[in-house]
LOKEDO-459648 format. One record per residue: residue number from 0; z, y, x negated of N, C-alpha, C in turn. Coordinates in steps of 0.05 Angstrom, whole numbers, m for minus. Layout:
<pts>
PT   seq     n.zz     n.yy     n.xx    ca.zz    ca.yy    ca.xx     c.zz     c.yy     c.xx
PT   NUM        Z        Y        X        Z        Y        X        Z        Y        X
...
</pts>
This chain:
<pts>
PT   seq     n.zz     n.yy     n.xx    ca.zz    ca.yy    ca.xx     c.zz     c.yy     c.xx
PT     0        1      m24      m17        0        0        0        0       25      m18
PT     1      m17       43      m11      m18       69      m25      m13       91       m4
PT     2        6      109      m11       13      131        8        9      157       m6
PT     3       m9      173        5      m12      201       m4        7      218       13
PT     4       24      233        1       41      252       15       33      280        5
PT     5       23      296       24       12      321       17       28      344       29
PT     6       42      359       11       56      383       19       37      407       22
PT     7       40      424       41       21      445       45       m3      436       62
PT     8        2      418       81      m20      404       95      m32      422      116
PT     9      m22      446      121      m34      464      140      m48      487      126
PT    10      m52      485      100      m65      507       85      m95      503       80
PT    11     m107      524       70     m136      524       66     m145      501       47
PT    12     m129      496       26     m137      476        7     m138      449       20
PT    13     m119      443       37     m119      417       52     m144      415       70
PT    14     m148      437       86     m171      435      105     m197      435       92
PT    15     m201      452       71     m228      457       59     m234      438       37
PT    16     m214      427       24     m220      410        0     m209      381        2
PT    17     m183      380        7     m169      353        5     m178      334       27
PT    18     m177      343       52     m186      325       74     m216      317       70
PT    19     m234      335       66     m262      325       62     m265      307       38
PT    20     m251      311       16     m252      294       m7     m242      267       m1
PT    21     m219      264       12     m207      239       20     m226      224       39
PT    22     m238      240       56     m256      227       76     m280      215       62
PT    23     m291      229       42     m314      217       27     m306      193       11
PT    24     m283      194        0     m273      171      m16     m270      146        2
PT    25     m259      150       26     m256      129       45     m283      118       55
PT    26     m301      137       61     m329      130       70     m342      112       49
PT    27     m338      118       24     m351      102        3     m334       80       m9
PT    28     m313       73        6     m296       50       m1     m283       54      m29
PT    29     m274       78      m35     m262       83      m60     m230       83      m57
PT    30     m221       86      m33     m191       86      m29     m182       57      m25
PT    31     m157       51      m34     m146       24      m27     m147       19        3
PT    32     m151       m5       11     m155      m11       40     m131       m4       57
PT    33     m108       m3       46      m83        1       62      m72       29       57
PT    34      m89       49       51      m79       77       46      m69       90       72
PT    35      m48      105       68      m38      123       89      m37      151       77
PT    36      m39      170       95      m38      199       87      m17      213      104
PT    37        5      220       91       26      235      105       23      264      101
PT    38       20      280      122       15      307      121       40      323      127
PT    39       51      335      105       78      347      107       75      377      114
PT    40       92      386      132       94      413      140      121      421      150
PT    41      126      447      153      152      456      163      151      463      193
PT    42      128      461      205      126      467      234      137      444      251
PT    43      147      451      274      157      431      292      136      417      307
PT    44      120      401      294       97      388      306      101      358      305
PT    45       85      344      320       81      315      317       52      311      308
PT    46       44      286      305       17      281      294       m5      291      312
PT    47       m2      289      338      m22      299      356      m26      328      354
PT    48       m4      343      350       m6      373      346      m21      378      320
PT    49      m15      363      299      m28      367      274      m58      362      276
PT    50      m66      340      288      m94      333      292     m109      354      307
PT    51      m95      365      327     m108      387      342     m114      411      324
PT    52      m95      418      306      m99      440      287     m123      433      268
PT    53     m124      408      259     m145      399      241     m171      401      254
PT    54     m173      394      279     m198      394      294     m208      422      296
PT    55     m191      442      297     m200      470      299     m210      481      272
PT    56     m199      469      251     m204      480      224     m226      465      208
PT    57     m230      440      215     m247      423      199     m269      410      218
PT    58     m293      410      209     m315      396      222     m308      367      226
PT    59     m313      356      249     m305      328      255     m318      308      235
PT    60     m342      314      226     m354      295      207     m340      293      181
PT    61     m323      313      175     m309      313      148     m282      300      150
PT    62     m274      289      173     m248      275      175     m251      249      191
PT    63     m276      242      199     m280      220      217     m270      193      205
PT    64     m273      190      179     m265      165      166     m235      163      161
PT    65     m220      184      161     m191      184      155     m174      192      178
PT    66     m186      199      201     m170      210      223     m146      192      230
PT    67     m151      166      232     m130      147      239     m109      142      218
PT    68     m116      152      193      m97      149      171      m78      172      168
PT    69      m82      194      184      m66      218      181      m41      216      199
PT    70      m19      224      187        7      224      203       22      249      194
PT    71       31      265      213       46      290      207       76      283      204
PT    72       88      295      184      117      292      180      129      319      175
PT    73      148      327      191      162      353      188      184      350      166
PT    74      184      368      147      202      368      125      214      396      121
PT    75      241      398      120      254      423      114      260      423       85
PT    76      247      442       70      250      442       41      276      452       31
PT    77      292      465       48      316      479       38      341      463       40
PT    78      340      438       50      365      423       52      357      393       45
PT    79      376      378       33      371      351       24      363      333       48
PT    80      378      338       71      373      321       94      345      326      106
PT    81      333      347       98      306      354      109      284      334      100
PT    82      290      318       80      271      298       71      275      270       83
PT    83      295      268      101      301      242      112      278      228      126
PT    84      265      243      143      242      231      158      220      222      139
PT    85      214      238      119      194      230      100      202      205       84
PT    86      227      204       76      237      181       62      235      155       78
PT    87      241      157      104      239      135      122      211      125      124
PT    88      192      143      127      164      137      130      154      121      105
PT    89      162      131       81      152      119       56      165       92       51
PT    90      192       90       54      206       67       48      199       44       68
PT    91      189       50       91      181       29      110      158       13      100
PT    92      144       22       80      120        8       70      127      m12       48
PT    93      152      m14       41      161      m34       21      164      m23       m7
PT    94      175      m38      m25      183      m30      m52      160      m25      m70
PT    95      138      m39      m66      115      m37      m85       95      m16      m77
PT    96      102        2      m60       83       23      m51       76       41      m74
PT    97       50       46      m77       40       66      m95       43       94      m82
PT    98       59      112      m93       66      137      m82       53      160      m97
PT    99       38      176      m83       25      200      m94       35      224      m78
PT   100       48      242      m92       58      266      m79       41      291      m89
PT   101       27      303      m71        9      325      m78       21      351      m67
PT   102       26      370      m85       38      395      m78       16      417      m76
PT   103        4      420      m53      m15      441      m48        0      466      m39
PT   104       17      476      m57       37      497      m52       36      519      m73
PT   105       47      542      m67       51      562      m88       69      552     m111
PT   106       64      561     m136       80      552     m158      111      557     m155
PT   107      117      578     m139      146      584     m135      160      562     m122
PT   108      147      545     m106      159      523      m91      159      497     m108
PT   109      146      496     m131      145      471     m146      173      460     m153
PT   110      191      477     m165      217      466     m173      233      456     m147
PT   111      232      471     m126      247      464     m102      238      436      m91
PT   112      212      433      m88      202      407      m76      205      385      m96
PT   113      201      390     m122      205      369     m142      234      360     m143
PT   114      252      379     m140      281      371     m139      287      357     m114
PT   115      277      364      m91      281      351      m65      271      322      m66
PT   116      248      318      m78      237      290      m80      254      273      m98
PT   117      263      284     m120      279      270     m139      307      262     m127
PT   118      320      283     m117      347      279     m107      349      261      m83
PT   119      327      258      m69      326      239      m46      315      212      m54
PT   120      311      208      m79      302      182      m88      272      175      m82
PT   121      257      195      m74      229      189      m67      213      184      m92
PT   122      220      197     m114      209      191     m140      232      188     m160
PT   123      231      165     m175      251      161     m196      238      166     m223
PT   124      253      178     m241      241      185     m267      232      159     m281
PT   125      206      160     m289      196      137     m303      184      116     m285
PT   126      187      119     m259      176       99     m239      146       97     m242
PT   127      135       74     m248      107       73     m254       89       71     m229
PT   128      101       69     m205       87       69     m180       86       96     m167
PT   129       97      117     m180       99      143     m168       87      164     m187
PT   130       72      182     m176       63      206     m190       62      231     m173
PT   131       64      253     m186       66      278     m171       44      298     m182
PT   132       31      312     m164        7      327     m171       13      357     m165
PT   133        7      375     m184       11      404     m182      m15      418     m184
PT   134      m20      438     m167      m43      455     m168      m38      478     m187
PT   135      m59      489     m199      m56      513     m214      m51      537     m195
PT   136      m40      559     m203      m32      565     m231       m5      551     m238
PT   137       m3      541     m262       21      530     m271       37      551     m286
PT   138       50      567     m271       65      591     m282       47      615     m282
PT   139       59      638     m291       46      663     m292       44      674     m320
PT   140       59      662     m338       59      668     m367       72      645     m381
PT   141       75      647     m408       87      625     m422      116      620     m414
PT   142      131      641     m410      159      638     m403      163      624     m376
PT   143      148      632     m356      151      621     m329      140      591     m330
PT   144      119      586     m345      109      560     m347      130      540     m361
PT   145      143      551     m381      164      536     m394      186      529     m375
PT   146      194      549     m359      216      545     m340      209      524     m320
PT   147      184      525     m308      175      505     m289      175      477     m302
PT   148      165      476     m326      162      450     m339      189      438     m346
PT   149      208      454     m356      234      444     m361      247      431     m336
PT   150      242      445     m313      253      434     m289      240      408     m281
PT   151      214      405     m285      200      382     m278      208      358     m296
PT   152      212      364     m322      219      343     m340      248      332     m334
PT   153      264      347     m319      290      337     m310      286      314     m291
PT   154      264      315     m277      260      296     m254      240      274     m260
PT   155      220      280     m277      198      263     m281      190      260     m311
PT   156      176      238     m317      166      235     m345      138      249     m344
PT   157      129      256     m368      104      271     m370       80      254     m358
PT   158       81      228     m361       58      211     m352       59      208     m321
PT   159       79      218     m308       80      219     m279       69      244     m267
PT   160       64      264     m285       57      290     m276       27      295     m279
PT   161       13      303     m258      m16      309     m259      m20      338     m251
PT   162      m29      354     m271      m33      382     m266      m63      386     m262
PT   163      m71      397     m239      m99      398     m231     m110      425     m240
PT   164     m133      424     m255     m151      445     m257     m177      434     m246
PT   165     m185      444     m222     m208      430     m208     m234      432     m223
PT   166     m236      452     m243     m261      453     m258     m265      427     m274
PT   167     m244      414     m282     m246      390     m298     m258      367     m281
PT   168     m258      369     m255     m271      350     m238     m299      354     m233
PT   169     m310      377     m242     m339      382     m238     m356      365     m256
PT   170     m378      356     m246     m396      338     m259     m404      347     m287
PT   171     m414      372     m289     m424      381     m315     m402      387     m335
PT   172     m378      393     m326     m355      395     m344     m350      368     m357
PT   173     m350      347     m340     m347      320     m350     m370      312     m370
PT   174     m392      324     m365     m417      317     m381     m418      331     m407
PT   175     m401      351     m412     m403      366     m437     m400      347     m461
PT   176     m380      330     m461     m376      313     m483     m398      293     m487
PT   177     m409      283     m465     m432      265     m466     m456      279     m479
PT   178     m462      303     m470     m483      318     m480     m481      322     m510
PT   179     m457      329     m519     m452      334     m546     m453      309     m564
PT   180     m437      289     m557     m432      267     m575     m450      243     m570
PT   181     m465      242     m548     m484      221     m543     m513      228     m550
PT   182     m517      252     m562     m543      262     m570     m542      274     m598
PT   183     m552      259     m617     m550      268     m644     m564      294     m649
PT   184     m585      299     m634     m601      324     m638     m583      348     m634
PT   185     m563      346     m617     m545      368     m613     m521      367     m631
PT   186     m508      345     m634     m484      342     m649     m488      349     m679
PT   187     m511      342     m690     m516      348     m718     m518      378     m723
PT   188     m526      392     m703     m529      422     m706     m507      438     m691
PT   189     m486      425     m684     m464      437     m667     m444      450     m686
PT   190     m452      472     m699     m435      484     m720     m445      513     m726
PT   191     m431      526     m744     m436      553     m751     m463      555     m766
PT   192     m473      534     m778     m499      537     m793     m522      539     m774
PT   193     m520      529     m750     m542      528     m731     m538      545     m707
PT   194     m513      550     m699     m507      565     m674     m499      593     m680
PT   195     m512      612     m666     m507      640     m669     m484      650     m653
PT   196     m481      642     m629     m460      650     m610     m459      631     m586
PT   197     m436      632     m573     m431      615     m549     m420      634     m528
PT   198     m431      632     m504     m422      649     m481     m413      630     m458
PT   199     m390      636     m448     m379      621     m425     m375      641     m403
PT   200     m390      638     m381     m390      658     m360     m386      646     m333
PT   201     m366      658     m319     m360      648     m292     m361      674     m274
PT   202     m380      674     m255     m383      697     m238     m378      689     m209
PT   203     m364      707     m195     m358      703     m167     m371      727     m151
PT   204     m384      721     m129     m398      741     m115     m379      758      m97
PT   205     m359      746      m87     m341      760      m68     m318      773      m82
PT   206     m302      788      m67     m278      800      m78     m255      780      m76
PT   207     m231      791      m69     m207      774      m70     m201      759      m44
PT   208     m218      765      m22     m217      750        3     m189      748       14
PT   209     m176      770       20     m150      771       32     m128      757       17
PT   210     m131      755       m9     m111      742      m26      m96      763      m43
PT   211      m95      787      m33      m83      809      m49      m55      804      m59
PT   212      m38      792      m42      m11      788      m49       m9      769      m74
PT   213      m26      749      m75      m27      732      m98      m42      744     m122
PT   214      m66      752     m117      m84      760     m138      m73      785     m154
PT   215      m61      803     m140      m53      828     m153      m30      823     m173
PT   216      m17      801     m171        4      794     m191       m7      776     m213
PT   217      m33      768     m212      m45      749     m230      m68      761     m246
PT   218      m90      769     m231     m113      780     m244     m131      759     m257
PT   219     m155      769     m265     m175      751     m274     m167      735     m299
PT   220     m154      748     m318     m147      735     m343     m130      711     m337
PT   221     m109      714     m323      m91      691     m318     m101      671     m296
PT   222     m117      682     m277     m127      665     m257     m150      646     m266
PT   223     m167      657     m284     m191      643     m291     m192      635     m320
PT   224     m186      654     m338     m189      648     m366     m169      628     m376
PT   225     m143      630     m367     m122      612     m378     m128      583     m371
PT   226     m142      580     m349     m148      551     m341     m177      544     m345
PT   227     m195      554     m327     m222      545     m327     m237      551     m353
PT   228     m237      576     m361     m254      583     m384     m244      572     m410
PT   229     m218      571     m414     m208      560     m439     m212      530     m440
PT   230     m212      516     m417     m217      488     m417     m248      484     m424
PT   231     m265      500     m413     m294      499     m419     m298      504     m449
PT   232     m285      523     m461     m287      530     m489     m277      506     m506
PT   233     m254      494     m498     m243      472     m514     m263      448     m515
PT   234     m274      441     m492     m292      418     m491     m318      424     m505
PT   235     m326      449     m506     m351      457     m520     m348      457     m551
PT   236     m323      464     m560     m320      468     m589     m301      449     m603
PT   237     m288      431     m589     m269      411     m602     m284      392     m620
PT   238     m269      381     m639     m280      360     m655     m282      333     m639
PT   239     m298      315     m649     m301      289     m636     m274      274     m635
PT   240     m267      265     m610     m243      249     m608     m246      221     m620
PT   241     m224      209     m628     m225      182     m639     m234      161     m619
PT   242     m228      167     m594     m237      148     m572     m241      164     m547
PT   243     m255      154     m528     m259      168     m503     m237      161     m483
PT   244     m213      172     m489     m191      168     m472     m174      194     m470
PT   245     m156      194     m451     m141      219     m446     m125      228     m470
PT   246     m112      210     m484      m95      218     m507     m112      231     m529
PT   247     m134      218     m537     m151      228     m559     m164      255     m552
PT   248     m174      257     m528     m188      281     m520     m169      305     m517
PT   249     m146      300     m505     m126      322     m503     m117      331     m530
PT   250     m113      312     m549     m104      320     m576     m124      339     m589
PT   251     m150      333     m587     m170      350     m598     m172      377     m585
PT   252     m169      377     m558     m170      403     m544     m147      421     m553
PT   253     m124      411     m555     m101      426     m563     m104      437     m592
PT   254     m114      419     m609     m119      427     m638     m138      451     m639
PT   255     m159      450     m622     m179      472     m621     m167      497     m610
PT   256     m152      495     m588     m141      519     m575     m121      534     m593
PT   257     m108      519     m610      m89      532     m629     m103      549     m650
PT   258     m129      546     m654     m144      561     m675     m157      587     m664
PT   259     m153      593     m639     m166      617     m628     m153      643     m638
PT   260     m171      663     m643     m160      689     m652     m178      710     m640
PT   261     m168      734     m638     m183      757     m629     m171      783     m638
PT   262     m187      803     m639     m177      830     m648     m172      847     m623
PT   263     m157      869     m627     m149      886     m604     m173      896     m589
PT   264     m193      904     m602     m217      915     m589     m236      895     m577
PT   265     m229      869     m578     m247      849     m569     m241      840     m540
PT   266     m226      856     m525     m221      851     m498     m229      875     m480
PT   267     m243      868     m459     m252      890     m441     m243      881     m413
PT   268     m227      898     m400     m218      891     m373     m227      913     m353
PT   269     m235      904     m329     m245      923     m309     m236      915     m282
PT   270     m240      934     m263     m230      929     m235     m253      940     m216
PT   271     m260      924     m196     m282      933     m180     m274      956     m161
PT   272     m294      974     m157     m290      997     m139     m281      988     m111
PT   273     m258      998     m102     m248      990      m75     m227      969      m76
PT   274     m220      959      m99     m200      937     m101     m173      947      m91
PT   275     m166      972      m97     m140      982      m89     m137      986      m59
PT   276     m160      986      m45     m159      988      m16     m157      962       m3
PT   277     m157      939      m17     m156      912       m6     m127      908        5
PT   278     m124      893       27      m98      887       38      m79      875       17
PT   279      m54      885       17      m32      876        1      m36      879      m30
PT   280      m54      899      m36      m57      907      m64      m43      933      m69
PT   281      m28      935      m91      m15      960      m97      m34      983     m101
PT   282      m27     1007      m90      m44     1030      m92      m48     1040     m121
PT   283      m29     1033     m138      m32     1042     m166      m38     1017     m184
PT   284      m50      997     m173      m55      971     m187      m72      975     m212
PT   285      m65      963     m234      m81      961     m258      m93      933     m262
PT   286      m90      916     m242      m99      888     m244     m129      886     m248
PT   287     m137      871     m267     m165      867     m273     m178      847     m255
PT   288     m202      853     m245     m218      834     m230     m241      824     m247
PT   289     m245      835     m271     m265      826     m290     m252      828     m318
PT   290     m258      808     m334     m248      809     m362     m268      796     m379
PT   291     m273      807     m403     m290      796     m424     m275      796     m450
PT   292     m277      773     m464     m263      769     m489     m284      759     m510
PT   293     m280      768     m534     m295      758     m557     m275      745     m576
PT   294     m277      719     m578     m257      704     m594     m270      688     m616
PT   295     m255      682     m636     m265      666     m659     m247      641     m662
PT   296     m259      621     m676     m244      597     m680     m241      594     m710
PT   297     m217      592     m719     m211      592     m749     m212      563     m760
PT   298     m236      554     m762     m240      527     m777     m268      526     m788
PT   299     m272      505     m804     m296      503     m819     m322      500     m803
PT   300     m319      488     m779     m343      484     m762     m352      510     m750
PT   301     m333      527     m741     m340      551     m724     m336      578     m736
PT   302     m326      579     m761     m318      604     m773     m340      625     m771
PT   303     m333      649     m760     m352      672     m757     m371      669     m733
PT   304     m369      648     m717     m386      646     m694     m370      658     m670
PT   305     m381      680     m657     m368      691     m634     m370      674     m609
PT   306     m348      671     m595     m346      658     m569     m341      680     m549
PT   307     m359      684     m530     m355      704     m510     m347      691     m485
PT   308     m324      700     m473     m315      691     m447     m315      714     m427
PT   309     m329      710     m405     m331      731     m385     m327      719     m357
PT   310     m312      733     m340     m308      724     m312     m301      749     m295
PT   311     m311      748     m271     m305      771     m253     m314      767     m225
PT   312     m304      784     m208     m311      784     m180     m331      808     m174
PT   313     m343      805     m150     m363      825     m140     m387      826     m159
PT   314     m395      802     m168     m419      800     m185     m443      795     m168
PT   315     m467      795     m180     m491      793     m165     m496      765     m153
PT   316     m482      745     m164     m485      718     m155     m459      702     m162
PT   317     m458      678     m151     m436      660     m159     m448      639     m177
PT   318     m437      638     m202     m448      620     m221     m428      615     m242
PT   319     m431      590     m255     m414      583     m278     m433      569     m299
PT   320     m432      578     m323     m449      566     m343     m439      571     m372
PT   321     m447      553     m389     m441      554     m418     m468      557     m432
PT   322     m471      579     m448     m496      585     m462     m493      582     m492
PT   323     m508      565     m503     m508      560     m533     m533      573     m545
PT   324     m531      594     m559     m553      607     m572     m555      599     m601
PT   325     m577      587     m609     m581      577     m636     m593      599     m653
PT   326     m589      597     m680     m598      616     m698     m629      614     m702
PT   327     m640      634     m714     m668      634     m720     m675      614     m741
PT   328     m697      600     m738     m705      580     m758     m720      593     m781
PT   329     m711      591     m805     m723      606     m828     m751      596     m832
PT   330     m757      571     m827     m784      560     m832     m805      576     m816
PT   331     m798      585     m793     m818      598     m775     m829      624     m788
PT   332     m813      637     m803     m821      662     m815     m845      658     m834
PT   333     m845      636     m848     m867      629     m866     m892      620     m851
PT   334     m888      605     m830     m910      593     m816     m923      612     m797
PT   335     m907      629     m784     m918      649     m764     m906      676     m770
PT   336     m913      688     m791     m901      714     m799     m907      737     m780
PT   337     m928      734     m765     m936      756     m748     m926      753     m718
PT   338     m911      731     m714     m902      726     m686     m871      726     m686
PT   339     m860      738     m666     m831      738     m662     m825      715     m642
PT   340     m812      695     m652     m807      672     m636     m779      674     m623
PT   341     m777      662     m599     m752      662     m584     m733      642     m595
PT   342     m708      649     m598     m688      630     m608     m684      607     m588
PT   343     m678      584     m598     m671      561     m581     m645      567     m567
PT   344     m644      558     m541     m620      563     m526     m615      539     m507
PT   345     m589      530     m506     m581      509     m489     m562      520     m468
PT   346     m569      515     m443     m551      525     m421     m541      501     m405
PT   347     m514      499     m404     m501      479     m387     m494      492     m361
PT   348     m507      486     m340     m502      498     m313     m481      481     m298
PT   349     m459      494     m294     m435      480     m281     m435      484     m252
PT   350     m441      508     m242     m441      513     m212     m457      538     m206
PT   351     m468      541     m182     m469      521     m161     m490      499     m167
PT   352     m511      506     m182     m529      486     m192     m518      471     m216
PT   353     m522      446     m218     m512      429     m240     m534      418     m256
PT   354     m533      422     m283     m554      411     m300     m554      424     m327
PT   355     m576      418     m342     m579      428     m368     m607      440     m372
PT   356     m608      462     m386     m634      475     m391     m635      481     m420
PT   357     m659      474     m433     m662      478     m461     m687      495     m466
PT   358     m685      517     m479     m707      536     m484     m718      530     m513
PT   359     m744      526     m513     m757      520     m539     m783      535     m541
PT   360     m795      534     m564     m820      547     m568     m844      527     m568
PT   361     m865      534     m554     m889      517     m553     m914      535     m557
PT   362     m936      521     m564     m961      536     m565     m972      541     m537
PT   363     m982      565     m533     m993      572     m507    m1020      556     m503
PT   364    m1023      546     m478    m1048      532     m472    m1072      550     m477
PT   365    m1093      538     m487    m1117      555     m492    m1126      555     m521
PT   366    m1143      574     m528    m1156      575     m553    m1140      591     m576
PT   367    m1120      606     m566    m1105      622     m584    m1082      605     m597
PT   368    m1070      616     m618    m1046      602     m631    m1020      616     m624
PT   369    m1020      631     m602     m996      645     m593     m975      626     m585
PT   370     m951      631     m594     m928      615     m587     m912      628     m566
PT   371     m904      613     m545     m889      624     m522     m864      607     m517
PT   372     m844      619     m504     m820      603     m498     m825      586     m473
PT   373     m812      563     m472     m814      545     m449     m787      532     m446
PT   374     m782      522     m421     m756      511     m416     m759      482     m406
PT   375     m741      465     m416     m739      437     m407     m714      436     m391
PT   376     m717      428     m365     m694      427     m346     m687      400     m337
PT   377     m660      395     m336     m649      371     m323     m632      381     m300
PT   378     m637      372     m276     m621      379     m253     m604      354     m246
PT   379     m578      357     m249     m559      335     m243     m560      326     m214
PT   380     m560      345     m196     m559      339     m167     m584      326     m158
PT   381     m608      335     m167     m633      324     m159     m638      296     m169
PT   382     m626      290     m192     m630      263     m204     m610      243     m193
PT   383     m590      252     m177     m570      235     m167     m579      223     m140
PT   384     m569      198     m135     m577      185     m110     m553      186      m91
PT   385     m558      197      m67     m536      198      m47     m517      221      m54
PT   386     m492      217      m47     m472      238      m49     m465      245      m78
PT   387     m467      270      m87     m456      278     m112     m427      286     m107
PT   388     m408      272     m120     m380      276     m113     m372      306     m118
PT   389     m357      317     m101     m344      343     m105     m321      339     m124
PT   390     m313      361     m138     m293      359     m157     m268      345     m148
PT   391     m258      352     m124     m233      340     m114     m236      311     m108
PT   392     m259      301     m101     m263      272      m98     m256      258     m124
PT   393     m269      267     m146     m265      256     m172     m236      256     m180
PT   394     m223      278     m177     m195      282     m185     m177      265     m169
PT   395     m181      263     m143     m163      246     m126     m167      217     m133
PT   396     m191      209     m139     m196      181     m146     m183      174     m173
PT   397     m184      193     m192     m172      188     m218     m141      186     m216
PT   398     m128      201     m196     m101      199     m192      m94      171     m181
PT   399     m110      162     m162     m106      135     m152     m107      114     m174
PT   400     m126      118     m192     m130       99     m215     m110      102     m238
PT   401      m93      123     m236      m74      130     m257      m88      137     m283
PT   402     m110      150     m281     m126      159     m304     m122      189     m309
PT   403     m108      197     m331     m101      225     m335     m121      242     m350
PT   404     m145      230     m355     m164      243     m373     m171      271     m362
PT   405     m175      275     m336     m185      300     m325     m162      319     m316
PT   406     m138      314     m327     m115      331     m320     m103      343     m345
PT   407      m91      367     m343      m81      381     m367      m52      372     m373
PT   408      m49      366     m398      m23      359     m408       m5      383     m414
PT   409       20      380     m417       38      404     m420       30      420     m445
PT   410       24      407     m468       18      422     m492       m8      438     m489
PT   411      m27      429     m472      m50      446     m466      m42      471     m451
PT   412      m25      468     m430      m16      490     m415       m1      511     m434
PT   413       17      499     m451       33      516     m468       15      532     m487
PT   414       m5      519     m499      m22      532     m518      m39      554     m505
PT   415      m50      548     m481      m67      568     m468      m50      592     m460
PT   416      m26      587     m450       m9      610     m442        0      627     m466
PT   417        4      614     m488       12      629     m512      m12      648     m521
PT   418      m36      638     m519      m59      655     m524      m62      677     m504
PT   419      m59      671     m478      m62      691     m457      m41      713     m460
PT   420      m16      705     m467        5      725     m471       m2      743     m494
PT   421      m15      732     m514      m23      749     m537      m43      770     m528
PT   422      m63      761     m512      m82      780     m501      m70      801     m484
PT   423      m52      793     m465      m39      812     m448      m22      832     m463
PT   424       m7      823     m482       11      840     m497       m3      859     m517
PT   425      m25      851     m528      m37      867     m550      m63      881     m542
PT   426      m76      870     m522     m104      878     m519     m112      891     m492
PT   427      m97      888     m471     m105      898     m446     m100      928     m442
PT   428     m120      942     m432     m118      971     m428     m120      976     m397
PT   429     m118     1002     m390     m123     1010     m363     m152     1001     m356
PT   430     m156      989     m333     m182      977     m328     m204      998     m323
PT   431     m227      992     m332     m251     1008     m325     m259     1001     m296
PT   432     m266     1021     m281     m273     1017     m253     m304     1013     m250
PT   433     m312      990     m240     m342      985     m238     m351      983     m210
PT   434     m375      991     m206     m388      991     m179     m404      966     m174
PT   435     m414      955     m197     m432      931     m194     m433      917     m220
PT   436     m446      893     m219     m450      878     m244     m467      893     m264
PT   437     m488      906     m252     m506      922     m270     m491      943     m285
PT   438     m472      956     m272     m455      976     m284     m439      964     m307
PT   439     m428      940     m302     m412      926     m323     m430      920     m348
PT   440     m453      909     m342     m471      901     m363     m478      925     m382
PT   441     m484      947     m368     m491      970     m384     m468      980     m400
PT   442     m445      980     m389     m421      988     m404     m415      969     m428
PT   443     m417      944     m423     m412      925     m445     m432      928     m467
PT   444     m457      932     m460     m478      936     m480     m474      960     m498
PT   445     m459      979     m487     m453     1002     m503     m430      999     m522
PT   446     m415      976     m519     m393      970     m536     m403      951     m559
PT   447     m399      959     m584     m411      944     m607     m403      915     m606
PT   448     m378      908     m598     m370      880     m600     m384      862     m579
PT   449     m397      874     m559     m409      858     m538     m440      863     m537
PT   450     m451      879     m554     m479      886     m550     m499      864     m557
PT   451     m489      841     m568     m506      819     m573     m500      796     m555
PT   452     m483      800     m534     m475      778     m517     m493      776     m492
</pts>
């Protein structure tokens, strides 16, 4: 028996991501046959009330496979006896039940719920049939992350804790290591001798979407760079792991992240016009909705190669990609001295389209010897048969399998927060106010540290 217990079962994450993901897993026979889903909330509902709320929020096709597996359980988080009903539901399934507790909750509630689960015996420290899942953000800075983690370690072993960064569940993020290490043509030139620069760009088209209360205390740097962009950078630049397993890959990611450095002028933070008029945003807010960083990696592979990280809201489009720009080939100057050739470029497209694009030089069709750029494209979605799993499908399945590869270990969290605190304390200025992405691009191009990005 496998029991998913999901706290925050009436929230957007549950309705928009977790329920559809579980539904697809069940539809494709990836969940254990005796799986139950306990939907925890504080409202005075029964299961029929909860299903009525789900029917209003979720398309019926996205829950049809799991509807009969859902059961609502009211839990009061503020008192020990508030967990009695939940404990009874779980213990009724027997001693060998695989227990998964998913906290789709704000980080401020992590310690309270973790303590409640432990004190009521729902999870015992070191129990190999129980794991607990936490959504990002894992803290708001290094100090708060330490505080949360110290509390969790009182109740659980590290291998029972699964910290979700949903970007790690995306197909092309998982594909970065395969692209690098399964193709000699790339790995042999994956260094400072061949690569001129690396750009990691995550753009969002909308603003903060009524999340002012949360976003205004976090900002783009802590919301996106600390998790998504630094994970993308680590996978792009890390050394080859000794084996394709969680322990080896995490070790190399942490080693890489510890080598990051930047100068004070290498951070540019901005805020979109009208942000301060958003609901629940402070009228004097200095919170950045866009941030760009130019960082370096202090090791023999990458020394002096700039890594640009950029993310922001109110951009022209929604997209995520990693761009590898290769250096000019010295041989071409001798062979074609009168032609200016385009540098090779590899683009890993993470979202919304998934795939790889490689720019190369070819001879133009016809009688001339003119050389023109051309692209070779691989579309991950078009080459897949049937359903391409959404990130949460992959992550939930890995939790069931007890595979921690796609989840962040504590030392990764600690290292990224230490770097982000350095940026915050040394490099952030009053934000530039931008009207559009074009405005930002023009401003960045005028700054010497970004004019080649």
